[in-house]
Every structure is written in structure tokens, then in C-alpha cells.
MIDOKOL-256681 format. One line per field, with one value per residue (C-alpha): x, y negated, z negated; residue number from 1. Coordinates in Angstrom, 1 decimal. Each point is the difference from the previous one (the first is absolute). Layout:
! residues N
xx c(X,...)
yy c(Y,...)
zz c(Z,...)
seq c(NUM,...)
//
This chain:
! residues 63
xx c(24.8,-0.5,0.6,-2.8,-2.4,0.7,-0.3,-3.4,-1.2,1.2,-1.9,-3.2,0.4,0.5,-3.0,-2.1,1.3,-0.9,-3.4,-0.5,0.8,-2.3,-2.8,0.5,-0.2,-3.1,-1.7,0.9,-1.6,-3.1,-0.2,0.3,-2.7,-2.3,0.4,-1.8,-2.9,-3.3,0.3,3.7,1.0,2.3,2.3,0.5,3.8,0.4,-2.7,1.5,3.6,-0.6,-2.2,2.7,3.1,-1.4,-1.3,3.5,0.6,-2.8,1.5,-3.2,0.7,3.5,-1.1)
yy c(-10.4,-0.9,3.6,1.2,-2.6,1.0,3.7,-0.7,-2.0,2.8,2.6,-2.0,-0.5,3.8,0.7,-2.3,1.6,3.4,-1.2,-1.5,3.3,1.8,-2.4,0.4,3.8,-0.1,-2.6,2.2,3.1,-2.1,-1.1,3.6,1.1,-2.9,0.9,3.3,-1.5,-0.6,-3.9,-0.9,-3.5,-2.2,-1.4,2.9,0.0,-3.7,-0.1,3.0,-1.2,-3.5,1.2,2.2,-2.1,-3.3,1.8,0.4,-3.7,-0.9,-0.6,1.1,3.6,0.0,0.7)
zz c(-15.2,3.7,1.0,-2.4,1.3,3.7,-0.8,-1.7,3.0,2.3,-2.1,0.3,3.7,0.4,-2.0,2.1,3.2,-1.3,-1.0,3.5,1.6,-2.3,0.7,3.8,-0.3,-2.1,2.3,2.9,-1.6,-0.8,3.6,1.2,-2.4,0.9,3.7,-0.5,-1.9,1.7,-0.2,0.4,-1.0,2.0,-2.7,-2.3,0.2,-0.8,-2.7,-1.8,0.4,-1.2,-2.8,-1.3,0.7,-1.3,-3.1,-1.3,0.4,-2.4,-3.5,-1.7,1.2,-1.5,-3.6)
seq c(1,2,3,4,5,6,7,8,9,10,11,12,13,14,15,16,17,18,19,20,21,22,23,24,25,26,27,28,29,30,31,32,33,34,35,36,37,38,39,40,41,42,43,44,45,46,47,48,49,50,51,52,53,54,55,56,57,58,59,60,61,62,63)
//
């Protein structure tokens, strides 16, 4: 029983780490794309990263 719970928790943690890396990559690409626009913004990386990463923590998006 305890082993099943721990493996489930480990699976969720691995999923969140994978999602974190994916968010960092997408935010990096958004920053590079925004750099070549006519009016580049200053906080594109953090705005994109936080928008994507915190979106999965919202329970309304789970269903």
C-alpha cells in the first residue's frame, strides 16, 4: 500500500518536472521570437513561463 502511494507521488513529481522543462523551453522560444519583433517586451520569458506553469495548477483546468 505504501509503495503504491509513493510510486504515485513519484509519478506526479516526474510529470511536474517534465512540464517545468517544457514550459522553460517554450518560454525561451517565445523570448527569442519576441526579440526579433519591432517592439520587444522586457518580461516575455517570465510572463509566458508563469502563465503556462501556473495554468496546470488551476483545478478548473483539470476537467
